[in-house]
N, C-alpha and C positions, 0 to 999 in steps of 0.2 A: 631255682631253676631245676626243671625235672629232667630224667633221662631220655625222654622220647623227644627231647627237642635238639637233639643230635642224632645224624643220619648214621645208619649202619651199614656200611659197604654190600652185607651178606641180601641185604633187604631193599636193594635198587627195584627188582622184578620181583616183589613178591606176591605167592599165591594164596589167597588166604579162602576160607570159606564164606566171610562177606563179601569177596571179590566176586565170587561165581557161588552165590548161594542157591542151595538146591532145596525147591520149596515141596511141602507135604505129599505136592498131585504129583512130584516128580518121582517120588522113592520107589514106586515100581520099576519106572522106566529104566531112572540108575541100577537098580538091582539085574535087571534084565540085560543091561549095558556089559554090568563087570561078567554075569555069566557068559556072556558072547565071546567079549573077549578071552575069557579061560577057557573056552570049548575051542575056538582057534586056535590058542597056542597049543594046547595038548593035542591038536589035529581031529579033534571028534568035528569033522566039516562039516557032516550033514545036519548037526545039533546045531552048529555053531552058524551057520547059513540061516535057518530055520529061527531061532532066537534074535539074531540080527535084523533080521525081517520084523519081526515082531516089536522090536525095540524102535527100529526107524517108523512103524505106523503109530507108535503112541508118544514121541518126543514131541512135545508143544514145540510149535514154529514160532518166533517171535519176530515180527515185523523188522527189517533194515532200520526204518524212522520209526520204530512204534512213540506213541506217546508218555510223554511221562509227569505226574503230576508230585506237587511239591505241595504240601498242606503243613503249615507250622503256625503256632501262637502267634507271633509275629512277623511281619514281612518287611523289610526296609528295603523300600525300591531305591531310597535315595533320589526319585523324581517327584518326592511328596510326603506326606505326612507317612509314619508307619500306618502298617493294615495289621487290625488285630484279627485272628484267625483268617488268615487269607489261603490263599491258593494260588501256585503258578503254574500254569499247564505249558508244558514244551512239547513240542511238535518238530521232530527233526534236530536241526542243530540253532533253533530260534525259539524264543519265547512268543506263544500264541497269546497268553491270557493271562492275568492278573487282576486280583481284585477279592473281596470279603467272600467266604465261603457261601455267605448268606445268596450268592449273585452268582455264583459260577456253578454251572455242572460238570459232575465229573466225568469225564469217557468212560464207558464201558470200557473193558479190557486194556487200559491204561496199567504203567504199572506206578505204584503210588509208594512216595517217600515221605518221612515225617519228620519233623525236627522244632525245638521249642523257637527257633531265631533262624529266619533267613535273609541273607544279604547278597548283595551284588558280588562276582568271585571278584578277589579284591587284586586291585592292580599295584605292581611294586614299581615306582615313579623312577625309580634310578638303580642300578646294583650292577655286578660283574656277571651275575648267575649265567652259566652255561658258555661263556669264556674264561670264565676263572673255575676252578675246581674244586673239589672234595681233598684231594692229597697233596695239595700246597707243592708239587714237584713242577718244573720245567714243563713236562710233557702235558699239563693242564692247565697253565697260567697262560693264556693267551688275550688279557685284559691289556696288556701294555707292551708296546715294541718302543727298546730304548736304543734304536739304532740311528734314528733323528729328530728332533725336536719337532718338528712339522711335517705331518702326513695326515693331509685330510683323504687323503685316497684310499685309506685302509677300512674296509667294510665290515660290519658286526656280522652280514650272514656267511662272509666265509671263514670264520672263528666261531661260531656258535654251534656248542655239542646239545642237539634236542634230548640227548639220553644220557647227560650228566647226572649224576645222583643227586647234585644240587638241586635240579630242576624238579625230580621226584620229591624231593624233600621238603620244598618251598609250595608246590603243588597238593601235598596231603595238610599242608596247614592254611589252607584258603586262597593261595596265590594263583589264579588263574591267568595273569598275564604278568610279563617282565620286559620293561623296558631296559636294555642292557648292550654291552658291547665296550668300547674301546673307554677306560677307566681314565680319571685325572691323573697327572704327572706330569704332561708333556704342556708342550702350548698349542698344539693342535693333533690330540692321539688318536683322531679318526673318527667314524661314525657310529652313532648308534641305533639300533633297530628293536621291533618291538616284536615278541613271538607268543604265544599261548603255550602255555606248560604242559601241554599234549601234544604228541605227535612223533613218530618215530624217524621224520626227517625235516630239514631245514623248510625245505617247501610246506609241509603239511603244517608245522608249527607258526609259521612265518607270518605274521599280522601288519606288517609295515616294515620294509627294505631299508631306508632311509629316514630317520626322524628326527634327529639333531647332529649335527656337528661338534664334536666334543673337545673342549678348549680350558685352559687351565692358566690364571694369572697368581702371580706371586711366586714367593719363594718354592715352590713345590714344582712350579713349572721347569726350574734349573736344576734341579738335586737330582738328576741321574745324565745331566749332558754338560759340557764343557760351555758351551753358551747357550741361555743366556744366564748372565752372572749375576746380573738385578734387574730390579722390577722394569725399571725404564727402558733397560737393553729387550725384555721381554714383551712389551706393549710395542716399541718400536719394532721388532720383528714380525709383529701379527699384522699392525700397518700395514709394511710393506708388502707383506703377504697378499693382504686383502687387494692393496694398490693394484697389485699384478694380475689378482682376479678381474679386478674393472678390466681392464685395459684388455686382457685375455677375450674378456666377453664383448669388447667392442671390435675386435679383430673378427671373431667367431662370425659377428653379423654384417662385416664386410666382405667376407670371402667365404666360399663354400668348400673349400680344401683347406682351410686352417688345420693346425697340427694338433691333434687333441691332448692335451695335459690333463691325465686323471686328478692330480688333486686341485687344480685351476679351474676345471671343470665342475666340481663338486662346491668351490668357493663362490663360484660365479651364480649356481643356483640357487647360496645362501643370500649374496647381494640382490640375487630378481626375489627374494621374500618366498622360495620355492620350499627354504627349509631352514628351520631357526639354529640358531647358535646355542649351547650348552654351556656357559662359561664357570666354572667351578671358581669361587672366591669366597674366602671365609672372613681375611679382614676387611674393617671399613673401607679402607680406601683402596685397595684390590676392587671392593664392589662398584665404587665409585669409576676405577682405572674401566671397568668392564661397560658401565652405565656411558661412559666416555666414548667407548669404541663403535656401542650403539649407535648413541647419538649421529657421530661423525659418518658411518657409513651406511645407516639405516636399515641393518638387518632385525629381524625377529630376535629378540633377545630370551631366555630362559635362565635366572638365576640357579646355580646349584652349589648346596653347601651352605655357603652362605652365615656362616655362624655368626656374626655382628650384624647381620640385617637388622635387627632390634634398633640399632642404632642410625638406621637410616630409611625410617617406616617412609616418611614423606617423600623423599627421592624416589624411591623405589616405586611407592605408588603413582606418583607423577608422572615416571617413563612407562608404565604400563605392565611392568613388568613380572611374569608370576616369579614363585620360588621353589625348587625341591628340595626343601631342606633337610638338612644333615639328618642321620638317624638321632633321633631323642637321647639313644643311651650313647653316643658316641665317647668314645674315650677322649677329654678336654686337653690336646698336647698339638704342639706346632700350630698351624694357622687354625684351627681350630678350638685353641685352648681357652676363648672365651664362651664356648658351645652354653646354651643354659636348656634347661627342660620347659622354659617357660616361653621361648622363643616363639613357639607354633602358635600358642594363644596372644603373642602381641602381633605378629604379624595377621591373624585373621581378624584381630580386633581392629585393624588399620586398614582391612578392606581389601588386603592384598590376596591373590591366590595362593595357598599352600598346600602342596602335597609333602607327606613324609615319607622318605625314601631308605631303603636297606644300605646302600653306599658300598664302598669294598671294603671286605673284612678281611685281612691277615689273618686272624687268629681263626682256629677251630669254633665253630662248625662251618667257616669260612662264607659264610652270610646270617646276616640276620634277618629276622622275621618284622616284616612292616607292622602286622597286626599289635604285636608287642611295642613297638616303636608309637605308633598312635594310642594306644591304652597308656603309656606312661605320659605321654602328652596330654590325655584327656584328664589325667590326676594333677596336671600341673596348669589348670586355666583353659584348656582348648575345650569349648562344650563339644559334649558326648556326639552330637549329630555332626559336627564338623572335623571332630577325629576320623568317623567313618567314612566322611567324604572325601577326605585327605588321602584315605588309600582305597578309592572307588571312583568317583565322580570326579572328584578335582583334577587327578591325575589324567584321567582320559580324557578332559578337556582342556588341559595343557599342550597335550600330546598329538591333537587332533585326531582321537579316536573314540568322541564321546557318541559317534552315531552307532556305533557296534558296541561299544561295552561299558562299564561303568554304572549303569542303573536297570533295573529290573523293570523293562517295558517292550512291549508287546515291536516284535520285527526286530529287537535287538539280540545278539549273541549268545545262548543259553547257557552263559557261563555264573555258577552260582555257587554259594558257600553254605554251609548247614550246620548249624552250631547245636548242643546242648544246653545251652543258655545263653546268659550276657555275653556277647563277643569279649568284652574287655574285662570280664572276670577271669581272673588267675583259674580259675579251677573249671572252668567251661573247656570246653573240646571241639576242634572241628571234627564233624562225625562222617561228612558226606561232602564230596564236592562235584559238581558237573562243569565241562570244559566243553560247548559246543554242541550240548546237549546231553553227552555221553558220560556217565557215574565213570569216574576216573580214580575216584578215591571212595573206599568205603568203611575205613577203620577210623576208631574216634582217636583223635591224637591231641 
């Protein structure tokens, strides 16, 4: 593991020559501007005014939505076969065209970027980045509230910090979308949401404000609370809450002035199929309990963690449930003591949609990188194409955002990761990252 995998606080908002490059045709302009500023400071007002005027006349103006062209030895669109000697044309925030260089005309005046490999921007299927921070102190650890075990009303958008250094850290390593919010550790810890990894405000970064309702079953759900004390008690408490949400929805239909309960409101939406449940369960019998809950209440289910899912492939496939699998290199302890490098390959071979997540990481650097987790899965039986899909197209499909992200296709968000080699090779770097058509990282990491 190299040092550049760890975020450095002083580099949260780095300004480097690669981020704001000065091309050769801009050198005279740059010199004029420097003299202009110097003349103004020493009160040579007349000379300063003339020089500033000349500089202004010669500064090249880049259109607000100039076209960007990405040329690559290989483009992995994840919507078909890889394109050798490929070109991606970006207009504004979206992909305009993609195909072989022999079939695409590069527009005049476009900004041209080059790479060995281009992939869709990576999608972290589940983590806590933006709600958990780099410093590991109370002030930046908002991923889990432990005042009560059942809090479906807690919204990820109210806790997410788009300027958190960990967001910039994962962005520089190719992650353009994070599914984040309330972490495992409570029966219902709250809601999750999807964010782009670029944007100075929550509104700018937001991609989906209510993606799932996060739940946990098994011993981990009661470790921080007086109750539940056992697995059976935990499931009973969840069933009771879901029954209450069903009754709440019925009352709301019967009267226009029903009192609003924020927690029951979101669970009613879950029961109506508007939002899925994200249930963290590692042990086989906890996974089975989650499947029974789904069968009883009919909600859409996404399994999370699922360390022993390899023991239940037939049941999971029959239920039509996708899996956001634990990080491949998760520490095998507690409920995840049976975690294996080969689980992603086993689930894929069984026909179960599987995406590989970063999860919650309590130790520095406070987050894992899905690119590395997928690479290890690829080294242990997961086909390379499926490994790349597990951190691009598949999580976008599972989380319901595949109409906007996850593949390189015309009309989709221009989220791209540019590599100087094979993405799964240890010596390869992410050299440029685009989010919504904007180059947000230009330093090889």
